[in-house]
C-alpha positions in Angstrom: 15.6 -7.9 -7.2 12.5 -8.4 -5.0 9.5 -10.0 -6.6 6.7 -7.4 -6.8 3.1 -7.3 -8.0 0.2 -4.9 -7.8 -3.1 -5.8 -6.3 -6.3 -4.8 -4.7 -7.7 -5.4 -1.2 -10.8 -7.6 -1.4 -11.5 -7.8 2.4 -10.8 -9.9 5.5 -11.9 -13.3 6.5 -10.8 -16.2 8.7 -9.2 -19.6 8.3 -8.1 -22.5 10.5 -4.7 -24.1 10.4 -3.9 -27.8 10.8 -4.1 -27.5 14.6 -7.5 -25.9 14.5 -6.2 -22.4 15.4 -8.2 -19.5 14.1 -6.2 -17.2 11.8 -7.4 -13.7 10.6 -6.5 -13.3 6.9 -6.8 -10.7 4.2 -7.8 -11.6 0.6 -5.9 -9.7 -2.1 -6.6 -9.8 -5.8 -2.9 -9.9 -7.0 -2.4 -9.3 -10.7 -2.4 -9.9 -13.6 -0.3 -6.8 -14.3 0.4 -5.6 -17.8 3.9 -4.5 -18.7 3.8 -0.9 -20.1 7.5 0.0 -20.3 10.8 -1.6 -19.6 13.5 0.9 -18.3 17.2 0.1 -18.4 20.5 1.7 -17.6 21.2 2.9 -21.1 18.1 5.0 -21.7 16.8 5.8 -18.2 19.8 5.4 -15.9 18.2 2.6 -13.8 16.4 -0.7 -14.2 12.7 -1.0 -13.6 9.5 -2.3 -15.1 6.4 0.0 -15.4 3.2 -2.1 -15.0 -0.5 -1.4 -14.9 -3.3 -3.1 -13.0 -7.1 -3.1 -13.2 -8.2 -2.4 -16.8 -10.8 0.3 -17.2 -13.0 1.7 -20.0 -12.7 5.2 -18.5 -10.9 7.5 -20.9 -7.5 8.5 -19.4 -5.8 11.9 -20.0 -4.1 12.4 -23.3 -0.5 11.7 -22.1 -1.5 8.4 -20.5 -3.8 7.6 -23.4 -0.8 7.8 -25.8 1.3 5.7 -23.4 -1.3 2.9 -23.4 -1.9 3.1 -27.2 1.8 2.8 -27.8 1.8 -0.5 -26.1 -1.6 -1.5 -27.5 -3.3 -2.3 -24.2 -6.4 -1.1 -22.5 -6.2 1.8 -20.0 -5.2 0.8 -16.5 -6.4 2.4 -13.3 -3.2 1.7 -11.2 0.2 2.3 -12.8 3.5 1.9 -10.8 7.1 1.0 -11.3 8.4 -2.3 -9.9 11.9 -3.7 -9.7 13.1 -5.8 -12.7 12.6 -9.5 -12.1 16.1 -11.1 -12.0 16.5 -13.8 -14.6 13.2 -13.0 -16.4 13.0 -10.9 -19.5 9.7 -9.1 -20.0 8.4 -7.1 -23.0 5.8 -4.3 -23.2 2.3 -5.8 -23.4 3.3 -9.0 -21.5 1.4 -10.0 -18.4 2.9 -10.7 -15.0 0.8 -12.9 -12.7 0.9 -14.4 -9.3 3.0 -17.4 -10.4 6.2 -15.3 -9.8 5.4 -15.7 -6.0 5.7 -19.4 -6.1 7.6 -20.5 -3.0 7.5 -17.1 -1.4 6.6 -17.4 2.3 6.6 -13.8 3.6 5.5 -10.6 1.9 5.5 -6.8 2.5 2.3 -5.0 1.6 2.1 -1.2 1.0 -1.1 0.8 0.6 -3.0 3.9 1.6 -4.4 3.8 5.1 -8.0 4.8 5.9 -8.5 8.6 6.2 -9.7 9.9 9.5 -9.9 13.6 8.7 -8.6 16.4 10.9 -8.0 14.9 14.4 -6.8 16.2 17.7 -3.8 15.0 19.7 -5.9 12.7 21.9 -7.1 10.6 18.9 -4.1 11.2 16.6 -1.2 10.7 19.1 -3.0 9.0 22.0 -2.3 11.9 24.4 -3.9 11.9 27.9 -7.0 13.9 28.5 -7.2 16.6 31.1 -9.3 16.6 34.3 -13.1 16.4 33.6 -14.3 18.0 36.9 -13.9 21.2 38.9 -14.9 23.4 36.1 -12.1 22.3 33.7 -12.4 23.8 30.2 -9.6 21.9 28.6 -10.4 18.2 28.7 -9.1 17.4 25.2 -7.0 20.5 24.5 -3.4 20.2 23.4 -2.1 22.2 26.4 1.5 23.6 26.4 3.6 23.0 23.3 6.7 23.2 25.5 8.3 26.4 24.4 9.1 29.7 26.2 10.5 33.1 25.1 13.7 31.2 24.1 13.6 29.7 21.5 10.3 31.4 20.9 9.0 28.9 18.5 7.6 25.4 18.3 10.2 22.8 17.4 9.8 20.8 14.2 8.2 17.4 14.6 6.0 18.4 17.6 2.9 16.2 17.8 0.1 18.5 16.9 -3.5 18.2 15.6 -3.8 17.6 11.9 -4.7 15.2 9.1 -4.9 11.6 10.4 -4.7 8.6 8.1 -4.8 8.7 4.3 -1.0 8.1 4.3 1.3 5.6 2.7 1.8 2.6 5.0 3.8 -0.6 4.6 3.2 -3.7 6.7 6.1 -6.1 6.7 6.6 -9.8 7.0 3.0 -11.0 6.5 2.9 -14.8 6.2 1.5 -16.1 2.9 -1.3 -18.6 3.6 -2.3 -19.3 0.0 -1.3 -18.1 -3.5 -3.6 -19.2 -6.3 -2.2 -18.0 -9.6 -5.3 -19.2 -11.6 -7.7 -17.1 -9.5 -5.2 -14.3 -9.0 -5.9 -14.6 -5.2 -3.3 -14.0 -2.5 -4.2 -14.8 1.1 -2.0 -13.4 3.8 -2.2 -13.6 7.6 -3.2 -10.4 9.4 -4.4 -7.0 8.2 -3.2 -4.7 5.4 -3.6 -0.9 5.1 -6.7 0.7 3.6 -10.4 0.0 3.0 -11.7 -2.7 0.7 -10.8 -1.8 -2.9 -7.6 -0.1 -1.9 -4.8 -0.6 -4.4 -1.7 -2.4 -2.9 1.9 -3.1 -3.8 2.9 -6.6 -2.7 6.7 -7.3 -2.4 8.7 -10.4 -1.4 10.0 -9.8 2.1 13.8 -9.4 2.5 
């Protein structure tokens, strides 16, 4: 199974390698995650570990409050299921930290991208704009959607105006620059989805 941990985007910075080349990096607070539930084939039909990240004093809803009380841990802001770690038995209440990523060179990072609101096709899909002169009234209009009387409808998947951003995005094969288990700090090369403070799922690359 792939090694996985939950984290939070702290921000971007820069570092220099041994040759003096400038590298853009993202700082991620990775773990510690608290094991809330261990799922197995007998009781659930599949194997997984439910973990929580980022303890909070905010009172959760009654179903989740009972879930946390059953394990005897503080309420967690971010709860997700991750694959079971091969060769490592975990119990509810146990902590998973960044030490499981020792020796990992590449990771995949999934998060929620920045929301841009309702956007037109020029911004959302990089469509070309219309003529700006000679009395044109459709500089940034969508124009024809490509349909006639037959089939008499717009085909599914047509690039149209709509909500842009605020979607689940995964960036693959980011190089691990530094993994400090004591400080729960993971430094990866390049950018990851979302604004500072966005919750992330970090997985070992295949």
